[in-house]
C-alpha positions in Angstrom: 7.7 15.4 -24.2 7.0 17.3 -20.3 5.8 14.5 -18.0 4.3 15.6 -14.3 4.6 13.6 -11.7 2.6 13.0 -8.4 1.8 10.8 -5.5 -1.2 10.6 -4.4 -3.9 9.2 -1.6 -2.0 7.8 1.4 2.0 7.9 1.7 3.5 4.3 1.2 7.0 4.0 2.1 9.0 3.9 -2.2 7.0 6.2 -3.6 10.3 8.7 -3.7 11.9 6.1 -4.8 9.7 6.2 -7.8 10.2 10.1 -8.1 13.0 9.3 -8.4 12.5 6.7 -11.6 10.6 9.1 -13.3 12.5 11.8 -12.4 16.0 10.1 -13.7 14.9 7.9 -16.4 13.1 10.6 -17.8 15.7 12.7 -18.4 17.8 10.4 -19.4 15.5 10.4 -22.6 15.5 13.6 -23.2 12.5 14.8 -21.3 11.0 17.5 -18.8 9.5 16.4 -16.5 7.5 18.4 -13.8 6.6 17.6 -10.0 3.1 18.3 -8.6 3.0 18.9 -5.2 0.0 17.2 -3.1 -1.9 15.1 -5.7 -4.3 16.0 -7.2 -5.3 18.4 -5.3 -2.1 20.6 -6.1 -2.5 19.4 -9.5 -6.5 21.9 -9.4 -3.7 24.7 -8.0 -1.6 24.5 -10.0 1.6 23.7 -8.2 4.0 22.2 -10.4 7.7 22.9 -10.6 9.9 21.6 -13.0 13.0 18.7 -11.8 15.6 18.3 -11.8 18.3 15.3 -11.3 19.0 17.6 -7.6 15.2 17.6 -6.3 15.3 13.8 -6.5 19.1 13.9 -4.9 19.4 12.5 -1.5 15.8 11.1 -1.7 16.1 7.2 -2.6 16.4 5.6 1.2 13.0 8.2 2.3 9.7 7.3 3.7 7.4 9.0 3.0 6.3 11.7 -0.4 8.7 14.7 -1.1 5.8 16.2 -3.4 3.3 15.2 -0.2 -0.4 13.7 -0.4 -3.5 15.3 -0.1 -6.8 14.2 -0.8 -10.0 15.3 -2.9 -13.4 14.2 -2.4 -13.8 17.5 -5.3 -12.7 15.4 -8.1 -14.4 12.9 -8.9 -16.7 16.2 -10.2 -15.7 17.0 -14.2 -15.3 20.9 -13.8 -13.2 20.0 -11.2 -10.5 17.3 -13.6 -11.6 20.0 -16.1 -9.2 22.0 -14.0 -6.6 20.1 -13.4 -6.9 19.7 -17.1 -6.5 23.6 -17.5 -2.9 23.3 -15.3 -1.5 20.7 -17.6 -2.0 22.5 -20.6 -0.8 26.2 -18.8 2.4 23.9 -18.3 2.1 22.3 -21.7 2.3 19.3 -19.7 1.7 15.9 -22.1 1.6 13.0 -20.4 1.2 12.4 -15.9 2.5 9.5 -14.2 0.0 9.5 -10.8 1.2 7.6 -7.6 -0.4 5.7 -5.1 -4.0 3.5 -4.6 -7.1 2.6 -6.2 -8.6 5.8 -5.6 -5.7 7.2 -7.1 -5.9 5.0 -9.9 -10.2 6.3 -10.3 -8.5 10.0 -10.8 -6.4 8.4 -13.0 -9.1 6.9 -15.4 -11.6 9.7 -15.2 -8.5 12.2 -16.8 -7.5 9.6 -19.5 -11.5 9.5 -20.2 -11.1 13.8 -20.3 -8.1 12.7 -23.0 -5.2 13.0 -21.1 -2.1 10.4 -21.2 -2.0 9.1 -18.3 -0.5 5.9 -16.2 -0.7 4.9 -12.6 2.3 3.2 -10.6 0.3 1.1 -7.7 2.3 2.7 -4.2 0.1 1.7 -1.9 1.0 -0.5 1.3 -2.7 -2.3 2.2 -1.0 -4.1 -1.5 -4.3 -4.1 -2.4 -4.1 -3.7 -6.0 -4.8 -6.6 -7.6 -3.2 -6.2 -11.2 0.3 -6.2 -10.0 1.4 -9.1 -7.7 2.7 -6.5 -4.9 2.6 -3.0 -4.1 4.9 0.0 -3.2 5.7 -0.3 0.5 3.7 -2.9 0.9 7.2 -4.8 2.2 8.6 -2.1 4.5 5.2 -2.2 5.5 5.5 -5.8 6.3 9.2 -5.0 7.6 7.3 -2.7 10.9 4.5 -4.8 11.3 6.9 -8.2 11.4 9.2 -5.7 14.2 6.2 -5.0 16.1 4.7 -8.7 16.3 7.9 -9.9 17.3 8.3 -7.7 20.3 4.8 -8.0 21.4 5.6 -11.8 21.6 8.7 -11.3 24.0 6.0 -9.2 26.6 3.0 -12.3 26.5 5.5 -14.8 26.5 6.9 -13.1 29.5 3.5 -12.7 30.7 1.2 -16.0 29.8 -0.9 -13.6 27.7 -3.0 -12.9 24.7 -2.3 -10.4 22.7 -4.2 -9.6 19.1 -2.4 -7.0 17.4 -4.3 -5.3 14.7 -2.8 -4.6 11.4 -4.4 -2.2 8.4 -5.2 -3.5 5.6 -9.1 -3.0 5.1 -10.4 -5.5 2.7 -7.4 -6.6 1.3 -5.7 -9.1 4.5 -1.6 -9.5 3.1 -0.9 -7.7 5.9 -1.9 -10.0 8.3 -1.6 -12.9 6.6 2.0 -12.1 5.4 3.0 -11.6 9.3 0.5 -13.9 11.0 3.1 -15.9 8.9 6.1 -14.5 9.3 5.5 -13.7 12.9 4.5 -17.4 14.2 0.4 -16.5 14.6 -1.7 -19.1 16.2 -4.4 -17.7 14.8 -4.6 -14.5 11.0 -8.0 -12.9 10.6 -8.6 -11.3 7.7 -11.8 -9.9 5.7 -11.2 -13.3 3.2 -10.5 -16.1 6.2 -13.9 -14.0 8.0 -13.9 -14.3 12.1 -15.6 -17.1 13.3 -15.2 -15.8 17.1 -16.5 -19.3 18.8 -14.2 -21.5 16.8 -10.9 -18.7 18.5 -13.1 -17.9 21.9 -12.3 -22.0 22.3 -9.5 -23.1 20.9 -7.8 -19.6 22.6 -9.1 -21.5 25.5 -8.0 -25.6 25.1 -4.3 -23.7 24.1 -4.8 -22.4 27.9 -6.3 -25.9 29.0 -2.9 -27.4 27.6 -0.3 -25.5 29.0 0.1 -23.5 26.7 2.0 -19.3 27.6 1.1 -17.3 25.0 -0.6 -16.6 21.7 -0.8 -14.4 19.2 -3.3 -13.7 16.8 -3.5 -10.8 14.2 -6.3 -9.3 12.1 -7.0 -7.1 10.5 -8.5 -3.5 10.3 -12.4 -3.0 10.5 -13.0 -6.7 11.3 -14.0 -5.6 14.9 -12.9 -4.1 17.8 -10.1 -5.4 18.6 -10.3 -4.3 22.2 -13.5 -5.7 23.3 -12.4 -8.5 21.8 -9.7 -8.7 24.0 -12.0 -8.4 27.0 -14.1 -11.3 25.8 -10.6 -13.7 25.5 -10.3 -12.5 29.0 -12.8 -13.9 30.8 -14.1 -17.0 28.1 -10.2 -18.5 28.1 -8.2 -17.4 31.4 -5.5 -15.6 29.7 -4.2 -12.2 30.4 -5.1 -10.3 27.0 -4.2 -6.9 25.2 -4.9 -5.5 22.2 -1.9 -3.3 19.9 -3.3 -1.1 17.5 -0.1 -0.8 15.1 -2.2 2.5 12.8 -0.4 4.7 11.1 3.3 3.6 11.8 2.8 1.0 8.8 3.5 3.7 6.5 6.4 5.4 7.3 9.8 3.9 7.7 12.9 3.8 5.5 11.4 1.8 2.5 13.3 -1.9 1.9 15.7 -2.9 -0.5 12.2 -5.0 -2.4 10.8 -1.6 -1.8 13.3 0.5 -3.5 14.1 -1.4 -6.2 10.6 -2.4 -6.9 9.3 1.5 -7.1 13.0 2.3 -9.3 11.5 -0.6 -12.0 8.2 0.7 -12.0 9.2 4.5 -12.6 11.8 3.7 -15.4 8.4 1.1 -16.9 6.8 4.0 -17.3 9.2 6.3 -18.8 9.1 4.0 -20.8 6.0 2.8 -21.8 5.1 7.0 -22.6 7.7 6.4 -25.7 6.3 3.2 -27.4 2.7 5.1 -27.0 1.6 3.7 -24.6 -0.6 4.7 -22.0 -4.8 4.4 -20.3 -2.4 1.7 -18.2 -1.0 1.2 -14.3 2.0 -0.5 -13.8 3.0 -3.4 -11.5 4.9 -6.5 -11.6 3.1 -10.1 -11.9 6.1 -13.1 -12.0 8.4 -10.6 -11.5 8.4 -9.0 -15.2 6.8 -5.5 -15.6 3.7 -5.8 -17.0 0.7 -3.3 -18.2 -3.2 -3.7 -16.9 -5.9 -0.9 -19.1 -7.1 1.4 -15.8 -10.2 0.8 -15.8 -9.7 -3.2 -15.6 -7.2 -2.5 -13.2 -10.0 -1.3 -11.4 -12.4 -3.7 -11.6 -9.9 -6.9 -10.3 -10.6 -7.5 -7.3 -8.3 -8.7 -4.1 -8.2 -12.9 -4.8 -7.4 -14.9 -1.6 -3.6 -16.1 -1.3 -4.9 -19.8 -1.2 -1.4 -21.3 -0.7 -1.2 -18.9 1.8 -4.1 -19.7 3.7 -2.7 -23.6 3.3 0.4 -22.8 4.8 -1.5 -21.1 7.8 -3.1 -24.1 8.2 -0.5 -26.4 8.5 1.5 -25.1 11.0 -1.0 -24.7 13.2 
């Protein structure tokens, strides 16, 4: 087969490991594999190059994506997708593997509906693809967040301070939930738990009166203005309070062994599925087993609350 591979949307550590796995597994099967630069934008523009083993050597431990990524809102229009299909036909590409998040999956589904053999791989630090337990990049982003929170805890304890740390995650609170548990945060706020500001302020004030030297609050992005919240906490509780937004630092860095392994497994699995005649699906991992889910179903699935971890948070307070 002649297989194309692209990365789209936000970059995530481990994408290079997935590209490497797709290329090497494809070559092992006797396929020709083509790297498509800059996501769907590069596909429309025909930025396509045949890859050999040399192209993917020494990238297993590199963050980001060697193929680059770009957003193309116009890909929502059928006439733009037809241009992409023309490029696939021009290069005699039989199937396409798309690595990214829900936006990438949406583009892949639209191509699939137009007759392209497509497979999606979950590459996003937010862990917000519900058809898989974990996404490529989540483990590394979690490690980055934990490292930052651990450092902030040292300063918070020294200065008897409350620290608010905003992590990424959008509608999915996994980064906040996992990092908060791992770092012993007093409070974790996500879109799933909601923000009860009055309770938060009262509890922090009680903590202060009880003599606790510091407090850590981990919060998902877009929940509130964390700088304003820090001012309110300082005025109400007596804690000196600082807010830190980790931002894009969470996207970069050397992928963890967990992300390298997951990406390698998923990349090889995608090639296996194509040779079995399976496409129009999203690859994932459930209970440590590789699974495939129709793209349409994967996009409809909502990220579920991790009630067992939320209960653990309450028990550890």
